[in-house]
N, CA, C and O atoms as a Tinker XYZ file with bonds, in Angstrom:
   388  protein
     1  N    -12.945000   -1.474000   14.352000    73     2
     2  CA   -13.359000   -2.582000   14.600000    64     1     3
     3  C    -13.347000   -3.423000   15.751000    63     2     4     5
     4  O    -12.321000   -4.067000   15.968000    81     3
     5  N    -14.316000   -3.524000   16.522000    73     3     6
     6  CA   -13.656000   -3.942000   18.315000    64     5     7
     7  C    -12.864000   -5.223000   18.083000    63     6     8     9
     8  O    -12.583000   -5.974000   17.149000    81     7
     9  N    -12.693000   -5.134000   19.084000    73     7    10
    10  CA   -11.847000   -7.090000   19.141000    64     9    11
    11  C    -12.864000   -7.894000   19.577000    63    10    12    13
    12  O    -13.961000   -7.709000   20.103000    81    11
    13  N    -12.343000   -8.647000   19.293000    73    11    14
    14  CA   -12.568000   -9.897000   19.786000    64    13    15
    15  C    -14.271000  -10.415000   19.452000    63    14    16    17
    16  O    -15.015000  -11.174000   20.073000    81    15
    17  N    -14.467000   -9.602000   18.157000    73    15    18
    18  CA   -15.983000  -10.091000   17.290000    64    17    19
    19  C    -15.702000  -11.315000   16.282000    63    18    20    21
    20  O    -14.590000  -11.292000   15.755000    81    19
    21  N    -16.183000  -11.916000   16.089000    73    19    22
    22  CA   -16.261000  -13.136000   14.935000    64    21    23
    23  C    -15.115000  -12.903000   13.788000    63    22    24    25
    24  O    -14.184000  -13.663000   13.520000    81    23
    25  N    -15.357000  -11.963000   13.335000    73    23    26
    26  CA   -15.013000  -11.347000   11.893000    64    25    27
    27  C    -13.361000  -10.968000   11.353000    63    26    28    29
    28  O    -12.737000  -10.775000   10.309000    81    27
    29  N    -13.071000  -11.030000   13.464000    73    27    30
    30  CA   -11.662000  -10.155000   13.745000    64    29    31
    31  C    -10.554000  -11.330000   12.668000    63    30    32    33
    32  O    -10.093000  -10.755000   11.682000    81    31
    33  N    -10.313000  -12.225000   12.757000    73    31    34
    34  CA    -9.499000  -12.967000   11.781000    64    33    35
    35  C     -9.659000  -12.641000   10.469000    63    34    36    37
    36  O     -8.560000  -12.559000    9.920000    81    35
    37  N    -10.528000  -12.433000    9.776000    73    35    38
    38  CA   -11.216000  -12.416000    8.576000    64    37    39
    39  C    -10.514000  -10.851000    8.165000    63    38    40    41
    40  O     -9.912000  -10.640000    7.112000    81    39
    41  N    -10.712000   -9.994000    9.082000    73    39    42
    42  CA    -9.992000   -8.406000    8.524000    64    41    43
    43  C     -8.680000   -8.554000    8.728000    63    42    44    45
    44  O     -7.904000   -8.143000    7.865000    81    43
    45  N     -8.298000   -9.038000    9.657000    73    43    46
    46  CA    -6.722000   -9.115000   10.243000    64    45    47
    47  C     -6.100000   -9.911000    8.565000    63    46    48    49
    48  O     -5.631000   -9.201000    7.675000    81    47
    49  N     -6.196000  -11.067000    8.463000    73    47    50
    50  CA    -6.069000  -11.767000    6.435000    64    49    51
    51  C     -6.673000  -10.561000    5.733000    63    50    52    53
    52  O     -6.289000  -10.819000    4.593000    81    51
    53  N     -7.124000   -9.803000    5.658000    73    51    54
    54  CA    -7.556000   -8.792000    4.879000    64    53    55
    55  C     -6.921000   -7.524000    4.580000    63    54    56    57
    56  O     -7.152000   -6.749000    3.652000    81    55
    57  N     -6.032000   -7.441000    5.579000    73    55    58
    58  CA    -5.173000   -6.268000    5.771000    64    57    59
    59  C     -3.631000   -6.739000    5.749000    63    58    60    61
    60  O     -2.649000   -6.019000    5.569000    81    59
    61  N     -3.670000   -8.292000    6.003000    73    59    62
    62  CA    -2.320000   -8.772000    5.215000    64    61    63
    63  C     -1.682000   -9.097000    4.008000    63    62    64    65
    64  O     -0.514000   -8.974000    3.640000    81    63
    65  N     -3.248000   -9.780000    3.171000    73    63    66
    66  CA    -3.137000   -9.449000    1.945000    64    65    67
    67  C     -2.564000   -8.187000    1.385000    63    66    68    69
    68  O     -1.491000   -8.272000    0.789000    81    67
    69  N     -3.161000   -7.007000    1.509000    73    67    70
    70  CA    -2.961000   -5.905000    1.286000    64    69    71
    71  C     -1.634000   -5.527000    1.622000    63    70    72    73
    72  O     -0.952000   -5.214000    0.646000    81    71
    73  N     -1.115000   -5.472000    2.654000    73    71    74
    74  CA     0.252000   -6.023000    2.172000    64    73    75
    75  C      1.349000   -6.166000    1.760000    63    74    76    77
    76  O      2.377000   -5.507000    1.610000    81    75
    77  N      0.831000   -7.534000    1.528000    73    75    78
    78  CA     1.658000   -8.140000    0.614000    64    77    79
    79  C      1.652000   -8.157000   -1.188000    63    78    80    81
    80  O      2.315000   -8.682000   -2.083000    81    79
    81  N      0.513000   -7.272000   -1.067000    73    79    82
    82  CA     0.147000   -7.310000   -2.632000    64    81    83
    83  C      0.411000   -5.598000   -2.777000    63    82    84    85
    84  O      0.282000   -5.046000   -3.869000    81    83
    85  N      0.761000   -4.909000   -1.638000    73    83    86
    86  CA     0.873000   -3.128000   -1.772000    64    85    87
    87  C      2.494000   -3.244000   -1.291000    63    86    88    89
    88  O      3.152000   -2.220000   -1.473000    81    87
    89  N      2.986000   -4.060000   -0.871000    73    87    90
    90  CA     3.970000   -3.574000   -0.162000    64    89    91
    91  C      4.982000   -4.806000   -0.428000    63    90    92    93
    92  O      5.799000   -4.644000   -1.335000    81    91
    93  N      4.993000   -5.805000    0.157000    73    91    94
    94  CA     5.881000   -6.869000    0.485000    64    93    95
    95  C      6.785000   -7.747000   -0.894000    63    94    96    97
    96  O      7.956000   -8.109000   -1.003000    81    95
    97  N      5.351000   -7.866000   -1.976000    73    95    98
    98  CA     5.285000   -8.785000   -3.545000    64    97    99
    99  C      6.038000   -7.715000   -3.582000    63    98   100   101
   100  O      7.074000   -8.380000   -3.596000    81    99
   101  N      6.548000   -6.282000   -3.619000    73    99   102
   102  CA     7.127000   -5.277000   -4.731000    64   101   103
   103  C      8.585000   -4.776000   -4.330000    63   102   104   105
   104  O      9.459000   -4.354000   -5.086000    81   103
   105  N      8.616000   -4.899000   -3.216000    73   103   106
   106  CA    10.513000   -4.756000   -2.937000    64   105   107
   107  C     11.110000   -5.794000   -2.163000    63   106   108   109
   108  O     10.580000   -6.894000   -2.006000    81   107
   109  N     12.130000   -5.482000   -1.712000    73   107   110
   110  CA    13.027000   -6.912000   -1.344000    64   109   111
   111  C     13.736000   -5.907000   -0.429000    63   110   112   113
   112  O     13.987000   -4.706000   -0.530000    81   111
   113  N     13.968000   -6.854000    0.513000    73   111   114
   114  CA    14.384000   -5.840000    1.441000    64   113   115
   115  C     16.175000   -6.617000    2.312000    63   114   116   117
   116  O     16.408000   -7.825000    2.276000    81   115
   117  N     16.872000   -5.879000    2.791000    73   115   118
   118  CA    18.103000   -6.074000    3.200000    64   117   119
   119  C     18.499000   -6.370000    4.551000    63   118   120   121
   120  O     19.346000   -6.953000    5.229000    81   119
   121  N     17.609000   -5.774000    4.590000    73   119   122
   122  CA    17.831000   -5.667000    6.670000    64   121   123
   123  C     16.341000   -5.707000    7.676000    63   122   124   125
   124  O     15.255000   -5.625000    7.102000    81   123
   125  N     16.369000   -5.761000    8.297000    73   123   126
   126  CA    14.851000   -5.780000    9.249000    64   125   127
   127  C     14.540000   -4.027000    8.762000    63   126   128   129
   128  O     13.633000   -3.665000    8.013000    81   127
   129  N     15.474000   -3.214000    9.367000    73   127   130
   130  CA    15.447000   -1.568000    9.428000    64   129   131
   131  C     14.715000   -1.191000    8.125000    63   130   132   133
   132  O     13.888000   -0.280000    8.129000    81   131
   133  N     15.028000   -1.922000    6.954000    73   131   134
   134  CA    15.041000   -1.232000    6.267000    64   133   135
   135  C     12.870000   -1.738000    6.028000    63   134   136   137
   136  O     11.929000   -0.964000    5.855000    81   135
   137  N     12.871000   -2.940000    6.113000    73   135   138
   138  CA    11.675000   -3.255000    6.064000    64   137   139
   139  C     10.591000   -2.628000    7.032000    63   138   140   141
   140  O      9.401000   -2.391000    6.827000    81   139
   141  N     11.161000   -2.489000    7.839000    73   139   142
   142  CA    10.274000   -1.500000    9.224000    64   141   143
   143  C     10.438000   -0.627000    9.216000    63   142   144   145
   144  O     10.322000   -0.280000   10.392000    81   143
   145  N     10.791000    0.575000    8.372000    73   143   146
   146  CA    10.691000    1.475000    7.509000    64   145   147
   147  C      9.833000    1.699000    6.385000    63   146   148   149
   148  O      9.243000    2.745000    6.113000    81   147
   149  N      9.822000    0.651000    5.779000    73   147   150
   150  CA     9.160000    0.326000    4.377000    64   149   151
   151  C      7.389000    0.123000    5.152000    63   150   152   153
   152  O      6.224000    0.420000    4.889000    81   151
   153  N      7.877000   -0.303000    5.802000    73   151   154
   154  CA     6.126000   -0.584000    6.299000    64   153   155
   155  C      5.620000    0.618000    7.068000    63   154   156   157
   156  O      4.468000    1.051000    7.101000    81   155
   157  N      6.511000    0.994000    7.573000    73   155   158
   158  CA     6.319000    2.840000    8.756000    64   157   159
   159  C      5.738000    3.362000    7.574000    63   158   160   161
   160  O      4.520000    3.499000    7.692000    81   159
   161  N      6.278000    3.759000    6.279000    73   159   162
   162  CA     6.132000    4.608000    5.750000    64   161   163
   163  C      4.891000    4.381000    4.698000    63   162   164   165
   164  O      4.516000    5.275000    3.939000    81   163
   165  N      4.149000    2.729000    4.762000    73   163   166
   166  CA     3.510000    2.042000    4.033000    64   165   167
   167  C      2.436000    2.498000    5.472000    63   166   168   169
   168  O      1.828000    3.546000    5.255000    81   167
   169  N      2.239000    2.066000    6.409000    73   167   170
   170  CA     1.040000    2.706000    7.321000    64   169   171
   171  C      0.724000    3.913000    7.136000    63   170   172   173
   172  O     -0.493000    4.053000    7.022000    81   171
   173  N      1.554000    5.230000    7.028000    73   171   174
   174  CA     1.007000    6.412000    7.116000    64   173   175
   175  C      0.509000    6.573000    6.191000    63   174   176   177
   176  O     -0.167000    7.602000    6.211000    81   175
   177  N      0.472000    5.867000    4.995000    73   175   178
   178  CA    -0.154000    6.445000    3.498000    64   177   179
   179  C     -1.498000    5.686000    3.749000    63   178   180   181
   180  O     -2.593000    6.208000    3.537000    81   179
   181  N     -1.305000    4.234000    4.282000    73   179   182
   182  CA    -3.148000    3.489000    4.594000    64   181   183
   183  C     -3.695000    4.354000    4.998000    63   182   184   185
   184  O     -4.797000    4.610000    4.513000    81   183
   185  N     -3.070000    5.306000    6.234000    73   183   186
   186  CA    -3.802000    5.876000    7.556000    64   185   187
   187  C     -4.472000    7.214000    7.033000    63   186   188   189
   188  O     -5.634000    7.594000    7.177000    81   187
   189  N     -3.298000    7.881000    6.318000    73   187   190
   190  CA    -3.502000    9.496000    6.235000    64   189   191
   191  C     -3.766000    9.794000    4.521000    63   190   192   193
   192  O     -3.970000   10.909000    4.041000    81   191
   193  N     -3.716000    8.721000    3.886000    73   191   194
   194  CA    -3.634000    8.930000    2.182000    64   193   195
   195  C     -4.707000    7.936000    1.617000    63   194   196   197
   196  O     -5.674000    8.215000    0.908000    81   195
   197  N     -4.324000    6.739000    2.084000    73   195   198
   198  CA    -5.298000    5.543000    0.461000    64   197   199
   199  C     -6.494000    5.906000    1.183000    63   198   200   201
   200  O     -6.675000    6.074000    2.389000    81   199
   201  N     -7.383000    6.004000    0.051000    73   199   202
   202  CA    -8.737000    6.337000    0.428000    64   201   203
   203  C     -9.209000    4.618000   -0.009000    63   202   204   205
   204  O     -8.880000    3.910000   -0.961000    81   203
   205  N    -10.295000    4.331000    1.404000    73   203   206
   206  CA   -10.990000    3.217000    1.254000    64   205   207
   207  C    -12.417000    3.483000    1.013000    63   206   208   209
   208  O    -13.045000    4.464000    1.411000    81   207
   209  N    -12.864000    2.479000    0.302000    73   207   210
   210  CA   -14.068000    2.206000    0.053000    64   209   211
   211  C    -15.261000    1.961000    1.055000    63   210   212   213
   212  O    -16.379000    2.454000    0.906000    81   211
   213  N    -14.843000    1.045000    2.209000    73   211   214
   214  CA   -15.856000    1.275000    3.115000    64   213   215
   215  C    -15.652000    2.227000    4.385000    63   214   216   217
   216  O    -16.019000    2.084000    5.551000    81   215
   217  N    -15.013000    3.139000    3.817000    73   215   218
   218  CA   -14.878000    4.379000    5.109000    64   217   219
   219  C    -15.531000    5.726000    3.569000    63   218   220   221
   220  O    -14.772000    6.662000    3.318000    81   219
   221  N    -16.288000    5.658000    3.113000    73   219   222
   222  CA   -16.974000    6.408000    2.191000    64   221   223
   223  C    -15.550000    6.907000    1.460000    63   222   224   225
   224  O    -15.434000    8.116000    1.660000    81   223
   225  N    -14.768000    6.539000    0.915000    73   223   226
   226  CA   -13.851000    6.465000    0.254000    64   225   227
   227  C    -12.677000    7.749000    0.318000    63   226   228   229
   228  O    -12.111000    8.444000   -0.526000    81   227
   229  N    -12.663000    7.663000    1.509000    73   227   230
   230  CA   -11.613000    8.753000    2.557000    64   229   231
   231  C    -10.542000    7.946000    3.215000    63   230   232   233
   232  O    -10.755000    6.740000    3.332000    81   231
   233  N     -9.517000    8.401000    3.623000    73   231   234
   234  CA    -8.871000    7.509000    4.164000    64   233   235
   235  C     -9.324000    7.514000    5.730000    63   234   236   237
   236  O    -10.041000    8.396000    6.203000    81   235
   237  N     -8.896000    6.594000    6.349000    73   235   238
   238  CA    -9.344000    6.540000    7.819000    64   237   239
   239  C     -9.315000    7.636000    9.000000    63   238   240   241
   240  O    -10.161000    7.825000    9.874000    81   239
   241  N     -7.955000    8.379000    8.748000    73   239   242
   242  CA    -8.009000    9.470000    9.640000    64   241   243
   243  C     -9.009000   10.146000    9.206000    63   242   244   245
   244  O    -10.007000    9.947000    9.900000    81   243
   245  N     -9.229000   11.113000    8.053000    73   243   246
   246  CA   -10.235000   11.610000    7.123000    64   245   247
   247  C    -11.843000   11.185000    7.957000    63   246   248   249
   248  O    -12.774000   11.636000    8.626000    81   247
   249  N    -11.343000   10.109000    7.374000    73   247   250
   250  CA   -13.209000    9.677000    7.916000    64   249   251
   251  C    -13.491000    9.734000    9.427000    63   250   252   253
   252  O    -14.634000    9.749000    9.883000    81   251
   253  N    -12.449000    9.761000   10.123000    73   251   254
   254  CA   -12.672000    9.717000   11.898000    64   253   255
   255  C    -13.103000   10.927000   12.284000    63   254   256   257
   256  O    -13.977000   11.208000   13.104000    81   255
   257  N    -12.151000   11.900000   11.369000    73   255   258
   258  CA   -12.492000   13.340000   11.809000    64   257   259
   259  C    -13.410000   13.294000   11.087000    63   258   260   261
   260  O    -12.622000   13.060000   10.171000    81   259
   261  N    -14.898000   13.291000   10.316000    73   259   262
   262  CA   -15.642000   13.330000    9.580000    64   261   263
   263  C    -17.112000   12.775000   10.582000    63   262   264   265
   264  O    -18.234000   13.273000   10.669000    81   263
   265  N    -16.743000   12.027000   10.984000    73   263   266
   266  CA   -17.719000   11.130000   11.788000    64   265   267
   267  C    -17.353000   11.963000   13.062000    63   266   268   269
   268  O    -18.021000   12.989000   12.935000    81   267
   269  N    -16.610000   12.056000   14.269000    73   267   270
   270  CA   -16.341000   12.986000   14.696000    64   269   271
   271  C    -17.323000   14.864000   14.649000    63   270   272   273
   272  O    -17.409000   15.558000   15.662000    81   271
   273  N    -17.866000   15.258000   13.376000    73   271   274
   274  CA   -18.779000   15.855000   13.596000    64   273   275
   275  C    -19.476000   16.107000   13.367000    63   274   276   277
   276  O    -20.040000   17.193000   13.228000    81   275
   277  N    -19.820000   14.491000   13.162000    73   275   278
   278  CA   -21.467000   14.556000   12.866000    64   277   279
   279  C    -22.219000   14.618000   14.576000    63   278   280   281
   280  O    -21.646000   14.523000   15.661000    81   279
   281  N    -23.525000   14.789000   14.299000    73   279   282
   282  CA   -24.545000   15.034000   15.733000    64   281   283
   283  C    -25.082000   13.751000   15.934000    63   282   284   285
   284  O    -25.467000   13.290000   17.009000    81   283
   285  N    -25.085000   13.294000   15.021000    73   283   286
   286  CA   -25.562000   11.353000   15.351000    64   285   287
   287  C    -24.309000   10.736000   15.163000    63   286   288   289
   288  O    -23.645000   11.372000   14.344000    81   287
   289  N    -23.807000    9.877000   15.546000    73   287   290
   290  CA   -23.013000    9.154000   15.425000    64   289   291
   291  C    -23.343000    7.276000   15.406000    63   290   292   293
   292  O    -22.581000    6.330000   15.206000    81   291
   293  N    -24.281000    7.319000   15.600000    73   291   294
   294  CA   -24.638000    5.909000   16.271000    64   293   295
   295  C    -24.347000    4.631000   15.511000    63   294   296   297
   296  O    -24.111000    3.464000   15.826000    81   295
   297  N    -24.501000    5.576000   13.956000    73   295   298
   298  CA   -24.407000    4.534000   12.795000    64   297   299
   299  C    -22.737000    3.786000   12.662000    63   298   300   301
   300  O    -22.322000    2.780000   12.087000    81   299
   301  N    -22.057000    4.898000   13.545000    73   299   302
   302  CA   -20.203000    4.599000   13.374000    64   301   303
   303  C    -19.610000    4.226000   14.765000    63   302   304   305
   304  O    -18.421000    4.190000   15.085000    81   303
   305  N    -20.411000    4.030000   15.314000    73   303   306
   306  CA   -20.293000    3.387000   17.247000    64   305   307
   307  C    -19.408000    2.705000   17.087000    63   306   308   309
   308  O    -19.177000    2.267000   15.960000    81   307
   309  N    -18.709000    2.425000   18.041000    73   307   310
   310  CA   -17.975000    1.290000   18.294000    64   309   311
   311  C    -18.240000    0.777000   19.444000    63   310   312   313
   312  O    -18.637000    1.572000   20.295000    81   311
   313  N    -18.137000   -0.398000   19.757000    73   311   314
   314  CA   -18.778000   -0.736000   21.552000    64   313   315
   315  C    -17.672000   -0.328000   22.289000    63   314   316   317
   316  O    -16.641000   -0.070000   21.669000    81   315
   317  N    -17.687000   -0.261000   23.073000    73   315   318
   318  CA   -16.433000    0.423000   24.362000    64   317   319
   319  C    -16.429000   -1.183000   24.776000    63   318   320   321
   320  O    -17.135000   -2.116000   24.393000    81   319
   321  N    -15.266000   -1.102000   25.779000    73   319   322
   322  CA   -15.047000   -2.596000   26.607000    64   321   323
   323  C    -16.410000   -2.809000   27.408000    63   322   324   325
   324  O    -16.899000   -3.939000   27.410000    81   323
   325  N    -17.007000   -1.830000   28.049000    73   323   326
   326  CA   -17.634000   -1.676000   29.052000    64   325   327
   327  C    -19.097000   -2.389000   28.147000    63   326   328   329
   328  O    -19.898000   -3.228000   28.559000    81   327
   329  N    -19.066000   -1.941000   27.295000    73   327   330
   330  CA   -20.860000   -2.674000   26.303000    64   329   331
   331  C    -20.681000   -3.660000   26.141000    63   330   332   333
   332  O    -21.645000   -4.383000   25.891000    81   331
   333  N    -19.124000   -4.305000   26.208000    73   331   334
   334  CA   -19.299000   -5.861000   25.001000    64   333   335
   335  C    -19.418000   -6.976000   26.281000    63   334   336   337
   336  O    -18.822000   -6.974000   27.359000    81   335
   337  N    -20.289000   -7.803000   25.809000    73   335   338
   338  CA   -20.271000   -9.162000   26.345000    64   337   339
   339  C    -19.263000   -9.892000   26.415000    63   338   340   341
   340  O    -18.800000  -10.247000   25.331000    81   339
   341  N    -18.569000  -10.373000   27.682000    73   339   342
   342  CA   -17.381000  -11.189000   27.449000    64   341   343
   343  C    -17.641000  -12.701000   26.601000    63   342   344   345
   344  O    -18.740000  -13.252000   26.672000    81   343
   345  N    -16.738000  -13.171000   25.964000    73   343   346
   346  CA   -16.923000  -14.264000   25.776000    64   345   347
   347  C    -15.990000  -15.248000   26.022000    63   346   348   349
   348  O    -14.836000  -14.971000   25.693000    81   347
   349  N    -16.166000  -16.175000   26.448000    73   347   350
   350  CA   -14.875000  -17.404000   27.002000    64   349   351
   351  C    -15.004000  -18.554000   26.119000    63   350   352   353
   352  O    -16.066000  -18.968000   25.653000    81   351
   353  N    -13.438000  -19.208000   25.854000    73   351   354
   354  CA   -13.300000  -20.223000   24.631000    64   353   355
   355  C    -12.676000  -21.461000   25.435000    63   354   356   357
   356  O    -11.591000  -21.496000   26.015000    81   355
   357  N    -13.466000  -22.282000   25.340000    73   355   358
   358  CA   -12.501000  -23.590000   25.637000    64   357   359
   359  C    -11.126000  -24.210000   25.232000    63   358   360   361
   360  O    -10.579000  -24.081000   24.137000    81   359
   361  N    -10.720000  -24.824000   26.186000    73   359   362
   362  CA    -9.012000  -25.174000   25.161000    64   361   363
   363  C     -8.997000  -25.247000   24.375000    63   362   364   365
   364  O     -8.060000  -24.630000   23.869000    81   363
   365  N     -9.944000  -26.036000   23.339000    73   363   366
   366  CA    -9.383000  -26.583000   21.826000    64   365   367
   367  C    -10.546000  -25.517000   20.705000    63   366   368   369
   368  O    -11.236000  -25.961000   19.788000    81   367
   369  N    -10.464000  -24.256000   21.097000    73   367   370
   370  CA   -11.535000  -23.520000   20.631000    64   369   371
   371  C    -10.505000  -22.772000   19.254000    63   370   372   373
   372  O    -10.870000  -22.718000   18.079000    81   371
   373  N     -9.587000  -22.413000   19.634000    73   371   374
   374  CA    -8.102000  -22.089000   18.743000    64   373   375
   375  C     -7.330000  -23.031000   18.214000    63   374   376   377
   376  O     -7.306000  -24.007000   18.963000    81   375
   377  N     -6.445000  -23.228000   16.893000    73   375   378
   378  CA    -5.610000  -24.332000   16.054000    64   377   379
   379  C     -4.601000  -24.317000   17.022000    63   378   380   381
   380  O     -4.028000  -25.339000   17.400000    81   379
   381  N     -4.263000  -22.709000   17.611000    73   379   382
   382  CA    -2.517000  -23.425000   18.050000    64   381   383
   383  C     -3.306000  -23.403000   19.650000    63   382   384   385
   384  O     -2.284000  -23.361000   20.334000    81   383
   385  N     -4.222000  -23.405000   20.457000    73   383   386
   386  CA    -4.550000  -23.844000   21.841000    64   385   387
   387  C     -4.069000  -25.414000   21.739000    63   386   388
   388  O     -4.176000  -26.157000   22.715000    81   387
């Protein structure tokens, strides 16, 4: 997902709801170290073993390796910084501004 795309907030909110559902609502942490450790283990699971429907039912790492084997990757191409059009926002565009 390229940064600065219109849907970036929706992707982030969706991921946060997954973290809440799969991790934080199921466990209690006594220290930040416990929480960070659990989050680190979950991120390893999420990226290396959890199957994602949007990635042809593969974990992200496996999907990425598969895409790199394709002769034509244009369907899965991610825009690079040099290819993106810069967008500027006014000072009141974001709620926190």
